[in-house]
C-alpha positions in Angstrom: -23.3 43.2 -132.3 -24.8 46.2 -130.5 -28.4 47.2 -129.7 -29.6 50.8 -129.4 -31.1 51.5 -126.0 -33.2 54.4 -124.8 -31.3 56.8 -122.7 -32.4 56.7 -119.1 -35.1 59.4 -118.5 -33.2 61.0 -115.6 -32.2 64.7 -115.4 -28.6 64.5 -114.2 -28.7 67.9 -112.5 -31.8 67.2 -110.3 -30.5 63.7 -109.7 -27.1 64.7 -108.4 -28.6 67.5 -106.3 -30.7 64.9 -104.6 -27.7 62.6 -104.1 -25.7 65.4 -102.5 -28.6 66.5 -100.3 -28.9 63.0 -98.9 -25.2 63.0 -98.0 -25.3 66.2 -95.9 -25.7 64.5 -92.6 -23.1 61.9 -93.3 -19.4 61.8 -92.8 -18.8 62.9 -96.4 -21.3 65.7 -96.4 -18.7 68.5 -96.6 -16.9 66.8 -99.5 -20.0 66.4 -101.6 -21.2 69.9 -100.8 -17.9 71.2 -101.9 -17.9 69.4 -105.3 -21.6 69.8 -106.0 -21.4 72.4 -108.7 -18.4 70.8 -110.5 -20.0 67.3 -110.3 -23.1 68.6 -112.0 -21.0 70.3 -114.6 -19.1 67.1 -115.3 -22.3 65.2 -115.6 -23.7 67.7 -118.1 -20.4 67.5 -120.0 -20.8 63.8 -120.2 -24.2 64.1 -121.8 -23.2 66.9 -124.2 -20.3 64.8 -125.4 -22.2 61.5 -125.5 -19.9 59.9 -123.0 -17.0 60.0 -125.5 -13.7 59.3 -123.7 -11.9 61.1 -126.6 -13.3 64.3 -125.2 -14.0 63.6 -121.5 -10.8 63.5 -119.4 -10.6 62.1 -115.8 -11.3 64.5 -112.9 -8.3 64.9 -110.5 -10.6 65.8 -107.6 -12.5 62.6 -108.0 -9.4 60.4 -108.4 -8.4 61.1 -104.9 -11.8 59.9 -103.6 -12.5 56.9 -105.7 -13.8 54.8 -102.8 -16.2 57.5 -101.7 -17.8 57.7 -105.1 -17.7 53.9 -105.7 -19.5 53.3 -102.4 -22.5 55.2 -103.8 -22.8 52.5 -106.5 -21.8 49.4 -104.6 -23.5 50.1 -101.3 -26.5 52.4 -101.8 -28.5 53.1 -98.7 -32.1 51.8 -98.6 -34.4 54.4 -100.2 -31.5 56.4 -101.6 -31.9 58.3 -104.9 -29.2 56.4 -106.7 -30.2 53.1 -105.3 -33.6 53.4 -106.9 -32.2 54.5 -110.2 -29.7 51.7 -110.3 -32.3 49.1 -109.3 -34.5 50.3 -112.2 -31.6 50.0 -114.7 -30.9 46.5 -113.5 -34.5 45.5 -113.8 -34.5 45.7 -117.6 -36.1 42.6 -119.2 -33.7 42.4 -122.1 -33.4 39.0 -123.9 -29.9 39.7 -125.3 -26.7 41.5 -124.4 -26.9 45.0 -126.0 -23.1 45.2 -126.2 -22.7 42.0 -128.4 -26.1 40.7 -129.4 -25.8 37.3 -127.9 -29.0 35.8 -126.5 -29.5 35.8 -122.7 -30.4 38.3 -120.1 -27.4 40.5 -119.2 -26.3 39.9 -115.6 -24.7 43.2 -114.8 -24.4 46.9 -115.5 -21.3 48.2 -117.1 -19.8 51.6 -116.5 -19.2 52.8 -120.1 -16.5 55.1 -118.7 -15.0 52.8 -116.0 -15.3 53.9 -112.4 -11.6 53.1 -111.9 -10.8 56.2 -114.1 -14.0 58.1 -113.8 -15.4 57.5 -110.3 -17.6 60.6 -110.5 -19.7 58.8 -113.1 -20.1 55.7 -110.9 -23.8 56.4 -110.4 -24.6 58.5 -113.5 -27.5 56.7 -115.2 -26.3 57.7 -118.7 -23.0 55.8 -118.0 -24.6 52.6 -116.9 -25.5 50.0 -119.6 -26.6 46.4 -119.3 -23.9 43.9 -120.4 -23.2 40.2 -120.3 -20.4 38.8 -118.3 -18.3 37.9 -121.3 -18.4 41.4 -122.7 -17.6 43.0 -119.3 -14.7 40.7 -118.8 -13.3 41.6 -122.2 -14.0 45.4 -121.8 -12.5 45.8 -118.4 -11.4 49.4 -117.8 -10.4 50.2 -121.4 -11.6 53.4 -123.1 -9.5 54.5 -126.0 -6.7 53.1 -128.2 -3.2 54.5 -128.7 -4.6 57.1 -131.1 -7.2 58.3 -128.6 -10.0 56.8 -130.5 -12.8 55.3 -128.4 -12.9 51.6 -128.4 -16.6 50.9 -127.7 -19.9 51.8 -129.1 -22.2 53.6 -126.7 -25.6 52.0 -126.6 -27.4 55.2 -125.7 -25.7 57.6 -128.0 -24.4 56.0 -131.2 -27.5 56.4 -133.3 -26.3 54.3 -136.2 -27.3 51.3 -134.1 -30.8 51.6 -135.4 -29.6 49.7 -138.5 -27.9 46.4 -138.8 -24.2 47.2 -138.4 -22.6 43.9 -139.3 -23.0 41.6 -142.3 -22.3 37.9 -142.3 -20.8 36.2 -145.3 -21.0 32.4 -145.5 -18.5 30.6 -147.8 -18.6 27.1 -149.4 -18.8 24.2 -148.9 -22.3 24.7 -147.8 -22.7 21.3 -146.3 -20.1 22.4 -143.7 -18.9 25.9 -144.2 -15.2 26.2 -143.5 -15.1 30.0 -143.1 -17.4 32.9 -142.4 -16.8 36.7 -142.3 -18.3 39.3 -140.1 -17.8 42.8 -141.5 -19.2 46.2 -140.7 -22.1 47.1 -143.0 -21.2 49.0 -146.1 -24.0 51.5 -145.4 -22.0 52.9 -142.4 -19.6 55.8 -142.7 -15.8 55.3 -142.5 -15.7 56.5 -138.9 -18.5 54.2 -137.9 -16.9 51.2 -139.7 -13.7 51.8 -137.8 -15.5 52.1 -134.5 -17.4 48.9 -135.2 -14.2 47.0 -136.0 -12.6 48.2 -132.7 -15.7 47.2 -130.7 -15.9 43.7 -132.3 -12.2 43.2 -131.7 -12.0 44.4 -128.1 -15.1 42.3 -127.0 -13.9 39.2 -128.9 -17.3 39.1 -130.6 -16.1 37.5 -133.9 -14.5 34.6 -132.1 -17.6 34.2 -129.9 -19.9 34.4 -133.0 -18.0 31.6 -134.7 -19.0 29.2 -131.9 -22.6 30.3 -132.2 -22.5 30.0 -136.0 -21.4 26.4 -136.0 -24.3 25.3 -133.8 -26.8 27.5 -135.6 -25.8 26.2 -139.0 -26.3 22.6 -138.0 -29.7 23.6 -136.7 -30.4 25.3 -140.0 -29.6 22.2 -142.0 -31.8 20.0 -139.8 -34.6 22.6 -140.0 -34.5 22.9 -143.8 -34.5 19.1 -144.1 -37.7 19.1 -142.1 -39.2 21.9 -144.1 -38.5 20.2 -147.3 -39.9 16.8 -146.1 -43.2 18.6 -145.2 -43.2 20.5 -148.5 -43.0 24.0 -146.9 -41.6 27.0 -148.6 -38.0 27.1 -147.3 -37.1 30.7 -148.2 -40.3 32.1 -146.8 -39.8 30.2 -143.6 -36.3 31.5 -143.3 -37.5 35.1 -143.8 -40.1 34.5 -141.1 -37.4 33.3 -138.7 -35.2 36.3 -139.5 -38.1 38.7 -138.8 -38.8 37.0 -135.5 -35.1 37.5 -134.6 -35.3 41.1 -135.6 -38.0 41.8 -133.0 -35.2 41.4 -130.4 -32.8 43.5 -132.4 -31.6 43.8 -136.0 -28.1 43.3 -134.5 -29.0 40.1 -132.6 -26.9 37.1 -133.5 -29.9 35.3 -134.9 -31.0 38.1 -137.2 -27.5 38.6 -138.5 -27.3 34.9 -139.2 -30.6 34.7 -141.1 -29.7 37.9 -143.1 -26.4 36.2 -144.0 -28.3 33.1 -145.3 -31.0 35.0 -147.2 -28.5 37.4 -148.9 -26.5 34.5 -150.4 -28.3 33.2 -153.6 -25.9 30.3 -153.9 -26.5 29.2 -150.4 -30.3 29.5 -150.8 -30.1 27.4 -154.0 -28.2 24.8 -152.1 -30.7 24.7 -149.2 -33.8 24.6 -151.5 -32.5 22.3 -154.3 -29.6 20.2 -153.3 -29.3 17.0 -151.3 -28.6 18.1 -147.7 -26.6 16.1 -145.2 -28.5 14.4 -142.3 -27.0 16.0 -139.2 
């Protein structure tokens, strides 16, 4: 699922002014001096519109100089303004991917508005978000669908991420569930639900979660068998596990899993009262 992240504490105007100043003695000095004002305007436009590709269109002047902009990101000079900011963003100590909720430290930064289409945002901190390899591969350079609706949730700006955005439903048979459903939370607005559906689909999160669920459910059965043998309170233990998972994110795969278990009275009755398989 998706985790809300704090927006980078970087003033885009001061930041870009510094980047342009550092270019003045280089071979692209005149180019950056010439676009300085428009570049800052574009960066402010990004923030004002929360990075929304429905509202932010590509910049023709930047399209002709993709490599010039891209090099600022891929090959920052030692001690450069953007190099320091990018290094700080990469140094996050996250324990899950904020784009999908899967455990593991994300290996890369994703350009929310891809640098292929928006090279001027290659180094804009507000456009750079941590992401796992699987999400980045699925996201690619996509931005909107055929109806010009944005495809992906923005971890800095979509404030509804403060709540759990996906609910898990587990169906019988409970000894080996044959099907599960991941659906946007009913507490969301219709617009938010539609965006969550697009995000889940484009990043193949539902298929990926199915693999996680199978392994996690087997672990649940083993764990509950152990809890019952030692006469521990099963439901309270599961609540504790869910709360621990929520410390990472309410949209982490683990927290969504435990909330799905705890919100199902029939499943809880099965886990606490029925003979469980030895797995």
